[in-house]
ZASEVEX-666561 format. One record per residue (C-alpha): residue in three letters; x negated, y negated, z negated. Coordinates in steps of 0.2 Angstrom, whole numbers, plus 5000, padded with zeros to 4 digits. Each point is the difference from the previous one (the first is absolute). Layout:
! ZASEVEX-666561
ALAXYZ;...
! end
This chain:
! ZASEVEX-666561
UNK505849514947;UNK499450184994;UNK500750085016;UNK499049875010;UNK498450054992;UNK500450185002;UNK500349975019;UNK498349915001;UNK499150144991;UNK500850135012;UNK499649895015;UNK498249994996;UNK499850184992;UNK500950115012;UNK498949965015;UNK498450014989;UNK500550174995;UNK500550055017;UNK498349945007;UNK499150114987;UNK501150155005;UNK499649985018;UNK498249994998;UNK499850144987;UNK501250125010;UNK499049975016;UNK498450074993;UNK501050144991;UNK500950055016;UNK498350005009;UNK499250124987;UNK501550125002;UNK499850005019;UNK498150015000;UNK500250154989;UNK500750095015;UNK498349995008;UNK499150114988;UNK499050004984;UNK498549915008;UNK501049855007;UNK501049984984;UNK498450014989;UNK499249865011;UNK501649904999;UNK500050014981;UNK498249954999;UNK500349845011;UNK501649974991;UNK499250014983;UNK498749875004;UNK501249895009;UNK501150004985;UNK498549964989;UNK499449855009;UNK501949945002;UNK500149984981;UNK498949845000;UNK501049905013;UNK501650074992;UNK499549924984;UNK499549845009;UNK501750005008;UNK500950014983;UNK499049854994;UNK500449915016;UNK501850024997;UNK499949934983;UNK498849865004;UNK501049945016;UNK501750024990;UNK499449904986;UNK499349865011;UNK501649995010;UNK501050004984;UNK498949854995;UNK500449925017;UNK498150015004;UNK500150055018;UNK498149975003;UNK499650104984;UNK501150155007;UNK499049995017;UNK498350004991;UNK500650154989;UNK500650105015;UNK498549965011;UNK498750044986;UNK500950174997;UNK499950045018;UNK498149955000;UNK499750114985;UNK501050155007;UNK499249995018;UNK498349984992;UNK500150164990;UNK500850105014;UNK498749945012;UNK498750074988;UNK501050174999;UNK500150015019;UNK498249985002;UNK499750144987;UNK501250115009;UNK499149975017;UNK498350034993;UNK500350154988;UNK501550105006;UNK499150174999;UNK499249964983;UNK501749964993;UNK500950155008;UNK498650114993;UNK500549954982;UNK501750085003;UNK499550165009;UNK498450105005;UNK501050075016;UNK499249935016;UNK501750005009;UNK500849914986;UNK498649884999;UNK500149965018;UNK501949975000;UNK499949904984;UNK498649895007;UNK500949975016;UNK501649944991;UNK498949904988;UNK499449905015;UNK501849975006;UNK500449944982;UNK498549885001;UNK500849925015;UNK501649964992;UNK499249954983;UNK500049825004;UNK501850005006;UNK500650104986;UNK499349874988;UNK500849865010;UNK501750085000;UNK500150044981;UNK499349834994;UNK501149905013;UNK501550114994;UNK499649944982;UNK499849825005;UNK501750005010;UNK500850084985;UNK499449864989;UNK500849885013;UNK501650094999;UNK499950095017;UNK500250194997;UNK501050045016;UNK498649965013;UNK498850134992;UNK501450135000;UNK500449985018;UNK498149995005;UNK499850174991;UNK501550075008;UNK499449955017;UNK498250044998;UNK500150174992;UNK501750075005;UNK500349935017;UNK498249995007;UNK498750084990;UNK500850174995;UNK500850045017;UNK498449955008;UNK499050114988;UNK501150155002;UNK499949985019;UNK498149995000;UNK499950154987;UNK501250125007;UNK500249955019;UNK498349955004;UNK499150124988;UNK499049884990;UNK500550084984;UNK499849904983;UNK499049875009;UNK501549965011;UNK501149974985;UNK498749894992;UNK499849905016;UNK501949964999;UNK499849954982;UNK498549895004;UNK501049915014;UNK501449984988;UNK498949924986;UNK499249885013;UNK501749945006;UNK500749984983;UNK498549914993;UNK499949885015;UNK501949974999;UNK500049964981;UNK498549895001;UNK500949905014;UNK501649994990;UNK499049944984;UNK499149875010;UNK501649945008;UNK500950004983;UNK498849904991;UNK499749885014;UNK501949975000;UNK500049974981;UNK498649885001;UNK500849905015;UNK501750004992;UNK499850004981;UNK501649914997;UNK501050155006;UNK499250124988;UNK500149884985;UNK501949985004;UNK500250195001;UNK499150034984;UNK501049864991;UNK501650095006;UNK499450174993;UNK499649924983;UNK501849954998;UNK500650185002;
! end
């Protein structure tokens, strides 16, 4: 019985941890590679990263709440309650990130100027902030959908989505645009932007399909939940 519970924890926990490693390491490696472009590119990158990380904190918190709410609802065999919790979390996350995207579109230079008085750094930071504004919505979708899916017991799909989006498509494309086509830091951020668009779209589709399946076949989930309770 105890080994069954340990295996269940590892089944859920290891992919969730791997997903975080894949996401964080993608931005860390990007920072190391952009540093090769010089101080101005790195400074602009750090400005955009700081702002993107700051806005990311809100949907990240909503994601944690979604995991708890969806998990509790499914534990109570309330599939419709789980659906409402997940969709409301996505609504809150996308609403906030839409507002942050609008702010980045309207005031990129003013935001960059808070960090540095250097004109070159401001221009670079403002350019990357606009790219960050493009992926804000999808960044919010992917992190909240990850939390909702985690509450539903699906941690593998977000892991594979981040592997595909960042490491198979986004990072190689960003490196190609940066070093081969000479777009510099903008090229890397374009790759990351595409990765987040793909990840967000994929996880939103998976969440929609998952919850639709549970609503259509609630007896299957109830049977699976009853079996776990006997472990």
